[in-house]
N, C-alpha and C positions, 0 to 999 in steps of 0.2 A: 504494500500500500504506500502511495506517495504522500498523501496528506488528507486533511479533512476540513470541511467548512461547517462551522457551528452557526446556524441562523437563529437569531433571537426572535424573529417573527415570521409568520407563515408566508407572507408575500415575498420576503427575501428568500425563503426556502424554495418557492416556486421559480423565482428568477434564476437562482443558481442552478436548479435542475434543468431549466431550459437552456441556459448557457453551456452547461456541461454536455448536453446532447449536441448542441450546435458546434462546439469547439472540440468535442471528443476529449475532454479532460479526464485524467485518471485520478479520481479522488472520491472520497465519501462525503455525504451530506447528512446533517442531522438537525433537528429542531430542538433548541434549548436555550433558555434565558438565564443569565446570572449563574447561580450555583449549580443548577441543572446542567448548564452549558459547561461549567468547569468539570463536572463529573464525566460528561461525555468526552470532553477533550482528554482527560486522564485515561479513559478507556481506550481511546484511539491511540494515544501515545504508547500505552502498554502493548498495543497490538502492532506496533512498528511504524506508526505515522511519523513522517519526517517534518511535518509542519502542521499548524492549525491556522485557519483564517476565521476571523469573527469581527464584530463591530461593537461600538458603544461600551457600556459597562461590562458586558460579557467578555469582550476582548480584554479589558483592563484586568478583570479577575483571573482570566486564563493566563495572561502574561505573568501575573504574580505567582502562579501555581506550577508552571512548567519550565523546563530548561530547553526544550526544542524551540525552533523559531515560531513565533506567533505574529501573524501579519494582520494589520488593521484595515478594515474596509472603511475608507474615509467618507464622511458626509461632505460633499463638495460645496463650495461657496455658492456656485450658481444655483444649486438645488435649493439652498436656503434663501437666496435672493428671490427666486421665483415664488417660494412659499410666502415670503414677506410681501411680495408684490400683490398676491391675492388678498392680503389683509390691509391694503391701502385705505379702504373705507371703514376699517374697524376702529371704533372710537376709544376702545379700552386700552389698558396697559398690557404690553406683551412681555412675557418672560421666556428666556432661553435657558433650558435646564438640562443637565446631564453630568456625567463624570468629567473629571478634569480634562481627559484626553479629547472629549467631545466639545466641552465649553471653550477650550483653548482655540479650537477652530471657529467657534461662533464669534469670538471677540472681534474679529476683523470686520464684522458686520456693523459695528457701531457707527462707522463712517458712512454706511449706505442707508441706514434706517432713517425714515422720516421722523420717527418719534423715539424718545429715549427707550432703551431696552434694559431690562433687568436680567442679570445673570445669576443663576442658581447652580452651584457646584455641589455634586454629590461626592462624598468621600467613601461612604459605605452604604450598601443597600438598606441597612437598618435605619439610616438617617433620612431616607428619601421622603417619608411621610411628613416628618416634622419640618423639613426644609421647604417643601411645597406649601404646607399649611401656613408657615410663617410668611412666605412670599405672597400668598393670597391675602393674608391680613395686612400686608403692606400696600395692597391695592392692585396686584397683578390679576388681570381678568382672564388671560389666555396663555397657556404654556405651549411652546414648541419644544419638544423633548424626545427622549429615546423610549425604548420599549417599557422599561420599568417606570419611568416618569409618567407615561400614558396610563399604565395600569393603576398606579397609585392615585393619580389625579382623578381618574374615573371613580375609584372607591371613595374619594373625598367629596365627590360631587362637583369637581372643578372641570373647567373646559380645557382640553389639551389636544394637540395634533402631533402625530408621530412624524418625525422627519425621516424620510426613507432615503436609502442610498441608491444612486443611479446605477444602471447597468454598466456604465463606463467605469465607475469607481470599483464595482465588484470585479469586473474583468481585470482591471489594473492590479488589484490586490492578489488575485489568484494567479495571474501570469507571473507576478513577482515571486510568489511562493514557489511556483513550479520551476522558475528560473534558478532559485537558490538550491534546488536539488540536482541541477544539471552539472556535468563535469566541466563543461567549457562555457565561456561567455560568447555564445554564437547567436546571431540573428537579432541582437538587441543592442540598443545604444544605452549605456548605463549611466544613470545620474545618481551617484551615491551620496548619501548624507543630507538630503533635503529633509523636509518635514516627513516625507515618506520616501522609500526607494521606488523609483518609477522606471518602467521600461517603455521604450519608444520603438514602434515597428520601423524596420529599416528596409531599404532596397538592397538587392544583391546579397542578401543573407549576411550582412556585416554591420557593425555599429557605424552609423554615418552622422555627420553634422547636419543640422536642420536648416541653417540660415546661411545666406550669402551677403555680400556687400549690397546687393539690391534691396535687402530688407532693412538696411540702415537709412532711415529717413532724416533728411537734414536740408537746410538751405543756408546755414551760417558758414562764413568763410573758415572759421576755426575748425569746424567739423569736416569741411572739404579737405583741409590740409591733413587732418588726422587720418581720414579714410585713405587718402593718397599715400601717406606714410605706411599705413597697414598693408596696402597692396604691394608696396615695395618689399616689406618684410615677408610677404607670402612667397617670394621667389627664393628664399633662403631656408636653411634647416636650423638656423641658430635659435636658441631659446628666446622667448619674448616675455617681458614682464609688463602686464597691463595694470595701471593704477587708476583709481577713481572712486568717488563716493558710491555708496549703495544705490542701485537703481539707475546707474548711468549707461549700462549696456555693455559691460566688460565681456560677458559671456557671448554676446552677439558678435563682438569683434573676434573672439577666439574661434567661433564656428566659421566665420567668414574667411579668416586667414587660412584655416585648414582647407576650406572649399576652393580657395584660389591657388593653393599650392600644388606641387607635384604629387602630394600625398592624398589628394582629394578622393581617390579610389580606395584608400585605406581606412582603417577604423578610426573613430573619434570617441575617446573616452573622457567623460566629465566626472571629476571627483570634487565634492565639497568637503575640504579638509576639516573644517571646523565642526562638522556635524557627525563625524565618525568617531566613536570612542577611541581614545588614544591607545588603549590596549589592543585594538584590532587593526590599527592603521597599517602597521608593517605587514601583517598577514594579508590584508586586502590589497595593498600596493604590490608586494613582491610575491605573494603566493606562498604555499608551503607544501612540503612533502608529507606523505602519509605518516601519521604518528609523530608529527613534529611537536605537538603538545597535547595535553589531556583531551580537549574537546575537538581535536582536529578530525576532519573527515577521513575515512579509511583510504580513499583514493587520492587524498591530497587536494590541492586547489590551484587553479591558474590565477596568477596575480593580475592586477589591472595593467601594469606596465607590459607584461607579456601579451595581454589581450590587445594592447595598442600597437603591437609590433607592425611596422610598415606604415604606421599612421601617426596620430597625435594624441597626447594625453594633456588634458586641461586641468590644472590644479588650482581650483578656486579657493579663496580664503587661505592662501598659503601661509599667512602669518600665524595661523593656528596649528601648524605642524609642530609636534613635540621635537625637542632638540635632537634626540636620538634618531628620529625618522628623517630629520633634516640631513643628518650625516649620510643616511642611505641614499637620499635623492642626490646629494653632492657626488657620491661615488659614481652614480649612474651618469651624471653630467660629465664627469671627468673620464670615465673609462668606457661608457656605453654598455655596461653590463650590470646584471643583478645577481643576487644569490638568494634563492628561496629559503625560507625558514626550514631548518632541518636538513639542508642540502650542502654538501661540501664543494661541489663544482659551481662555477659561474655560468651564466647564460648571456650570450651576446645578443643585443637587441638593437633594432633600428626604430627609435621612437623620438619624435620631436616633442619638446616640453614647452607648453605655454602656461604661464602662471598669472594669477590675478590677486589683487589685494585692495582693500579699502582703507588701509593704514599706511603710515610712513615707515617703510622697512628700514630706512636709514636710522630713524630714531630708535627702532626696536633693536638694531645692531648695537647702538650706543648703550642701550639698556641691558645688553647681554641676553636678550630674549629671541634673537634671530642670528644665525651664524653669518659672520661677515663674509667668509669664503663662498657660502652658498648664494648670498646676496649678489656678489660680483659675477658669479657664474650665471645666475638668472637674468641679471640686468644687462645682458649683451645688447639687446634691442628693447627699447621701452616705448610704451604708449601711455599718455596721460589723457583720460577722457574727462573733459570739463563738465562740471555740474550744469544742469539745465538753466539755472539762473544766470549763468555766464554766456549763454547762447539763446537769448530770448527769441531770436529770429526763427528758431525751430519750434517754438511752442504752438503757434497757429497751425503749422503743417501737421505736427503730431496729433494735436487735438482733433483736427478734422478727420484724420485717418482713423483715430479711435472711434469717433462718432459714427463714421460710415460702417466700421466693422461691427460695433455693438448694435447699431440699428438693424443691420442685416441679421445678426445673431438672434436678437430678441424680437424680430419681426415687428418693429414699431416705426412710425413715420416721423423720425427725427432727422433733420437734414443738416443742422449746424448749430452754431452758437449765436445768440443775440450780440449786438455791439457791446452792451454793458457787461455781459458774461465774458466776452472776449477780453475786454479791458481788465476785468477782475483777474482773469488768469494771468495776464501779463504782469500784474502787480504782485503776484504771489511768489513766495520765496522757494517753493518746492524742495524742502529738505529731503524728500524721498525721490526726487528727480523724475525720470521718465516713467518709472514704475508707479510712482504716486499719481502722476498725471493720468496714466491709464486707468487707475482705480477710480479717480475722481470722475472721469468721463463715463466710465461704466455705470456708476451710480446715477449720474445725471441723465443718461439716456433712459434708464429705467424709470425715473421719477418725473421726467419732463411731461408737461401737460399739453404742449403744442409742438409745432415743427421745430421751433428753436429752443435751445437750452437757455434758461434764464439764470441770473446770478444766484437766486435762492436754490436752484437745482444743484449748483456746484458744492454748496455746503463747505466752503473753505474755512479753516480755523481763522477767526478774525484777527487773533494776535499776530499770526504769521504774515497776514496781508498788511497789517499796520507796520510791522517791523520792516518788511520789504519796502513799503512806500517811504517810511522815514529814512531808511538807509539810502534810498535813491535821492531823497531831498538833501540829505547831508552831503552827498557827493557833489551836488550842484550849489551848495551853500556859499562857496567862495566866489562864485560868478557874480559880477556886477550887473544888476538888471533893474528895470523900472521899479519905482517904489510900490506901485499898485500890485505888480506881479509878486514882489517879495512879501507884501502884506497878505496876499491870497495864499502864498505858500505857507506862511507861518500860521494862518488861521486853519488851513487844512491839516497841518502837522499837529497842532494843539487839539483839534477836534478828533482826529484819529487816535492820538495818544490817550485821550479821555474816553475812548470807546463809544463816542457819540453822546456823551453826557454833556449837555449844554452848559450847565452850571460849572462843572469842573473845568471845561475848556475856557469859559469866560474868565474864571479866576486865574488860570494860567496866563491869559493874555492881558489881564488887568483892565477888562472892560465889562460892561453890564451884559446880562443875558439878552436883553432886547437889542443892544447894539450888535452882539454876535449873531443873533438870529437874522437881523437885517443884512449883515454882510454875507452870511452863508447863502441867503436867498439871492443877493446881488451877484455872487460869484458862482451860482448854480451848483453848490456843493450839496450832495445827497448824503444820507446817513451811511456810516461805514457798515 
């Protein structure tokens, strides 16, 4: 037996059964929630199951009880967004409830929800009843929750909806579990160490990059220069170090460099270094021989560097590599060879290394947290991706691209942004860069009432908009301009810093509320 799926509710059981027939999966399926699911999982493990797949609180309890791999079926953000969309006209207060592994995924929805959401985190099944009752007493009228939350809410006479996992999430989890039992990394592009391990179908039965330079959208001169530089780097086999803030598109550049290179027909392996437990990194990267350590698989394991032979390995978040593993990477860059755990001989490989970081590696070298010799080996060719706030020319192009994509995906008639919404985007600081812009537009497309996205649909954090506007005004403060223009600038600055509070702004400026109101009207200044 290869593995088993424990379905906490009947619809999921039916879905897995259908997918098993369609995809010819070799696995067992059983219906069981929480402790019943744990007992079923233990029975399967004793019978030789090599993995268990489940979801929600059942997954969490099984994971605590077994030593074999336990893979989680995620509740995808889009499924939750669609559920919230059906509740747009619901006037009551909504609570999102579940075990920590479930609620953790819900928290990203706070920026998409039109109304404040309450989060209820279960720690043990025995506490669910009290936690839901307390939330109801605080005014929660409807719960979006998992299987146990739905059952308990019903017993308490509360209104609840079960959040179901999509077929895509189920398929992804089971394909990953099956992959973990294979001897070779074949037919998949591996993304290790994200919130989940995911597999991506590839062409030509090998791990492939998914993006090219055509997928990098820009119209700013600074990005044009960087893309041109990256294309030049594609013609070599030297290591590349890509730096930039979170969300700037470092992985997109890594994919594109590989696709443009002579290695484009070879594998492309992505490793998120910061999310793999330190104790497993060396084994994941270099592989191991049979019996190399206590829990090693009988047949050993192919490492990610070997899986990338003839292609490229992308080491994301490389600043998080432990120092001992840094030494292993350094040896490969120097000698072009690896040694599997438990193996005496070395293996010569042809792999290009692209690394990325959102931190200053030079500063980490000085702090003795990153090897100086590895830093210089990696930093042969470097790319620095500027934050979105430093290339505002690209905001409009990217925003319209995301609007078109999400309007098509959600099947809504949203065609663009209003003039005011567009201006608001340009004034925003974007600490999360392009990734944040994408999330903002995704929500705006969902909640927009007409063909154009309005400023209120964007739901930008007011503090960040004010900070960005004030920063821009400070940069221009040394310029000599007409007195009226300077007065308007100071009034806007004071009004924004006060968060739209007329009294506070007037006090800052040393004028009366009436005078400030009159000047705001004369200068056509709207509320922040």
